[in-house]
N, C-alpha and C positions, 0 to 999 in steps of 0.2 A: 079251138086253139089247142095245140098239142101241149100236154102236161110237161112242165120243165122237170127234168130228172133231179132227184135228190142227190146230195153229196154222200160219198162213202168214205168214212173216216175210221181207220183201224188203230187201235192201241196195242203196242207190243212192249215186252220188257221181261225182265227176270221175275221169278216168283218173289213176292214181297215188295215189288217196286211201286205199288200204289195205283196200278192201272185202273182197277175197278172203281176206286174212290174218285180218281180224277175224271174218269169217263162219266160217272154220275153227275159230278159237279158241272162238267161241260154241257151235259144234256139239259140240266136245269137252266144254265145260262142261255143256251140257244132257244129253248122254249120261251124264256122270258123276252126274247127278241122277236117272238112270233114265228119262229122256224119250227115246223113239225119234225119231231125226232122219234126214232125208234132205237132203243138200246138193246143190245144182244151180246152173246158171248159164245166162245167155243172152249170146251165141248158144250153143245147145246143141251136143252132139256128134252130133245127128241128121243125116241127109243134107241137110235144109234148112239147118241150122247150118253144115255144112261148106262149102256153096256161099257162104253169107253171109260166113264168115270169109275165104274167098278173095277176095271182093269188097272187104272192109275192108282187107286187106293189099295189094291191088293186083294179085294174081295173076290176077284176072279183071277186065277193064275193063268198067265198067257206069255207070249213072247213079243219081242220088239217088232217083228214083221206084222203081226196081227194088230198091234197098237197103231202102227203107222197107217195100215189099211183102214182101220176104224176111224182114225182122224180124217182121212181123205173122204170116206163115205159120209161121215157126219157133216163134213164141210159141203159136199155136193148137195145134200138134202137142205142144208142151211141156205145155200144159194138159190136153188131151184124150187123149193117148196112153194106151191101156188097160193097158200094162205098167208104165211108169215115169213116167206123167204126174202133174202136180201134183194134180189132183182125185182120181186113184186113190190116191195116197199119203195125202192128207188124209183120205179116206174110210176108210183103214185105221188111222186114229188116229195117223199119223206127222206130226210137225212138219216142215214144209218150209222150209229156208233157201235163198233164191234170190238169186244175185248178178245184179242187174238184172232189171227187168220193164218194164211198159208205160210208166212214167214216163220211162225212157231213150229210148224212141221219140219221145215227145212233146217231150223236150228236145233230142235230137240231130237226129232227122229233121225235126221241126217247124220247125227253123230253115233247112232247105235246100229244102223244098217246102212246099206249102200246109199250115199247121197244121190246118185244118179237115179236109183229106183224110187226114192222119195220124191225127187223132182218129177219123174214120170207120173207118179200117182197124182200129183197136184197140178199137172199141166192143165187139165180141164177147168179147174178152179181159177188158175191164173189167167186163162183166156176169157173166162166168163165174167169175172168180177174183180177188175183191177182197182185198188183203192185210189181215191182222189188225194188222200193224204194218209201217211203212216207215221204215227207218233211213237217213237221208241223212248220209253222212260228208263234212263240209264242209272244204275246203282252199283256201287262196289259189290263184288261177290260176297265179301265178308258181312257187309250190312244186310244184303239180301238174305243170307243164311240166318243171321240173327233174327230178322223179322219173321221168317218162316218158322224158326224154332219157337218163337214166342207164341205162335198160333197153336202149338202143341199137337199138330197133326201133319205128318209128312206124306208126300206122294212119291210116285215112282222116280221122279227126277230131282227130288229135293235133298241132295247131298252137296256138301261144299265143293267137292271136286267136279261133280257133274255141272253144277251151276257155273263154275269157272269156265269149263269147256263150252257150255252153251253160250255164255257171253262172248267168248272168242269167235264162235261160229256166227253169231249175229253180226259182229263187226266185219267179218269176211264177206258175209252176204251183202252188207251195205255197200261195200266197195264195188260189187257187181251190179247191184239193183237199186242204188239210191235214186237215180232219175226215173227208172221204170216204175217204181212203187212209191215215188214221191215221199221219201223217208226223211224225217227230221228227228234229230236226237236231242232230248231235253234231260238235263240233270234232275234226278228226283231225290238226291240227297238234301236238296234245299227244303226250306219251309214249304208246307203243302200249299199255302196261299200263293207263294212266289211261283211254285211250279204251275199252279192253275193259271196265274196271270200270263206266264210264258206260253202256255197252251192256247189261251184265248187270243193272244196276239197273232199267233200263227193261223188259227182257224178264222179269225176275222179277215186276215189277208186273203185266205182261200175264198171266202164268200164275196169279197169285194173285187175278186178277179186278179189279185196280186199273186206273187210267187210265195208259196209256203216256205 
């Protein structure tokens, strides 16, 4: 009997929106229901991802074109890696929960260099691994910036004005890609438990064959 493919669920959102926390909680919830789960993120911990993280934190001086290309390269390795790649896990019937995917590149990099060029870089990823569900955790720009500031460590895109522009680009992308990428927007200004309950309701509908 052919192995049933796992579900591919992506979390997107502004910095400080609580993606990582909510993703981990969802992973525990699904595992508790007997669903095999693999959690991952971008940038990855691959050599590509390590270089990219150094660029984002300023340890390596570079330009926006290089950053966009590194994101795309890291993503392709993330998808096609034969050991722990997204397609390999899905093919084993494992549900993949991913913290950021190609919409992040379109929103973040697409505002710094040509959006058409960023789109072209990410076309292979879009064709190879389209999410079954994309959960966008929405947060006001001001609250996002406050949460990031409390962490005490800023990255390349973590300024108030950049975060405002990134949020605007995300919502423009949703108008174009909501159905294609199965995008659902959830408010993350709410209590964390309320946010998680909203996420679980949508994911339960996905697994039961309903509309996300």
